[in-house]
C-alpha positions as a Markdown table, in Angstrom:
| # | Residue | x | y | z |
|---|---|---|---|---|
| 1 | Leu | -26.2 | -136.9 | 199.0 |
| 2 | Asp | -28.4 | -135.8 | 196.3 |
| 3 | Arg | -32.0 | -136.9 | 196.9 |
| 4 | Thr | -34.9 | -136.3 | 194.6 |
| 5 | Asn | -38.4 | -135.6 | 195.8 |
| 6 | Asp | -39.6 | -139.0 | 194.6 |
| 7 | Asp | -36.9 | -140.6 | 197.1 |
| 8 | Asp | -38.1 | -138.4 | 200.0 |
| 9 | Arg | -41.7 | -139.5 | 199.0 |
| 10 | Gly | -40.9 | -143.4 | 198.9 |
| 11 | Met | -39.0 | -142.9 | 202.3 |
| 12 | Ser | -41.9 | -141.1 | 203.9 |
| 13 | Tyr | -44.1 | -144.1 | 203.1 |
| 14 | Ala | -41.5 | -146.4 | 204.8 |
| 15 | Tyr | -41.5 | -144.6 | 207.7 |
| 16 | Tyr | -45.4 | -144.3 | 207.6 |
| 17 | Asn | -45.9 | -148.2 | 207.1 |
| 18 | Arg | -43.3 | -148.9 | 209.8 |
| 19 | Gly | -45.2 | -146.5 | 212.0 |
| 20 | Asn | -48.4 | -148.4 | 211.5 |
| 21 | Ile | -46.7 | -151.7 | 212.4 |
| 22 | Lys | -45.3 | -150.3 | 215.4 |
| 23 | Asn | -48.7 | -149.0 | 216.3 |
| 24 | Arg | -49.9 | -152.6 | 215.9 |
| 25 | Met | -47.1 | -154.0 | 218.2 |
| 26 | Arg | -48.2 | -151.3 | 220.7 |
| 27 | Asp | -44.7 | -149.5 | 220.4 |
| 28 | Phe | -46.7 | -146.3 | 220.4 |
| 29 | Ala | -43.6 | -143.9 | 221.0 |
| 30 | Gly | -41.9 | -145.6 | 218.1 |
| 31 | Ala | -44.8 | -145.2 | 216.0 |
| 32 | Ile | -45.0 | -141.6 | 216.6 |
| 33 | Gln | -41.2 | -141.1 | 215.9 |
| 34 | Asp | -41.8 | -142.8 | 212.4 |
| 35 | Tyr | -44.9 | -140.7 | 211.6 |
| 36 | Thr | -42.8 | -137.7 | 212.5 |
| 37 | Ala | -40.0 | -139.0 | 210.3 |
| 38 | Ala | -42.6 | -139.4 | 207.4 |
| 39 | Leu | -43.8 | -135.8 | 208.0 |
| 40 | Thr | -40.4 | -134.5 | 208.0 |
| 41 | Met | -39.8 | -135.8 | 204.4 |
| 42 | Glu | -43.4 | -135.2 | 203.0 |
| 43 | Pro | -44.8 | -132.3 | 205.0 |
| 44 | Asn | -48.3 | -132.6 | 203.3 |
| 45 | Phe | -48.6 | -136.3 | 204.3 |
| 46 | Ala | -52.2 | -136.4 | 205.5 |
| 47 | Glu | -52.4 | -139.9 | 206.7 |
| 48 | Ala | -49.2 | -139.7 | 208.8 |
| 49 | Tyr | -50.8 | -136.6 | 210.6 |
| 50 | Tyr | -54.0 | -138.6 | 211.1 |
| 51 | Asn | -52.3 | -141.7 | 212.4 |
| 52 | Arg | -50.1 | -139.7 | 214.6 |
| 53 | Ala | -53.1 | -138.0 | 215.9 |
| 54 | Leu | -54.8 | -141.4 | 216.8 |
| 55 | Thr | -51.8 | -142.5 | 218.5 |
| 56 | Leu | -51.5 | -139.5 | 220.5 |
| 57 | Ile | -55.0 | -139.4 | 221.6 |
| 58 | Tyr | -54.7 | -143.0 | 222.7 |
| 59 | Leu | -51.5 | -141.8 | 224.9 |
| 60 | Gly | -53.7 | -139.0 | 226.3 |
| 61 | Arg | -51.8 | -136.2 | 224.4 |
| 62 | Thr | -55.1 | -134.5 | 223.2 |
| 63 | Arg | -53.6 | -131.1 | 222.7 |
| 64 | Glu | -51.0 | -132.3 | 220.2 |
| 65 | Ala | -53.5 | -134.8 | 218.7 |
| 66 | Cys | -55.7 | -131.8 | 217.8 |
| 67 | Tyr | -53.1 | -129.9 | 215.8 |
| 68 | Asp | -52.6 | -133.1 | 213.7 |
| 69 | Leu | -56.2 | -133.7 | 213.3 |
| 70 | Ser | -56.7 | -130.3 | 212.0 |
| 71 | Lys | -53.9 | -130.7 | 209.7 |
| 72 | Ala | -55.1 | -133.9 | 208.5 |
| 73 | Gly | -58.6 | -132.4 | 207.8 |
| 74 | Glu | -57.0 | -129.5 | 205.9 |
| 75 | Leu | -55.1 | -131.9 | 203.8 |
| 76 | Gly | -58.3 | -134.0 | 202.7 |
| 77 | Val | -59.0 | -136.8 | 205.6 |
| 78 | Arg | -62.7 | -136.2 | 206.2 |
| 79 | Asp | -62.6 | -138.7 | 209.2 |
| 80 | Ala | -60.4 | -136.3 | 211.0 |
| 81 | Tyr | -63.3 | -134.0 | 211.7 |
| 82 | Asn | -65.5 | -136.4 | 213.4 |
| 83 | Val | -62.5 | -137.2 | 215.9 |
| 84 | Ile | -62.1 | -133.5 | 216.2 |
| 85 | Lys | -65.8 | -133.0 | 217.3 |
| 86 | Arg | -65.2 | -135.9 | 219.7 |
| 87 | Tyr | -61.9 | -135.1 | 221.4 |
| 88 | Cys | -61.0 | -131.4 | 220.6 |
| 89 | Asn | -63.9 | -129.1 | 221.1 |
| 90 | Lys | -63.9 | -129.6 | 225.0 |
């Protein structure tokens, strides 16, 4: 199967959007799986790191969340640093 980067980018957004829907439906494990799938296809998808981090914090998985928040911040999500200050510097 020959796939271009544009195809991967489109699919990464599909997984990201589905992850957001699963989050709203309180299917947090499913949301994390979808954000992870999006990141597999688009490794620099800042918002996917950020949303996965927020979901991980909600589940009490702070150490994993802090890694994702750091990555999101490096990729340009400014809000990530405020969340890092609150949850990761303990």
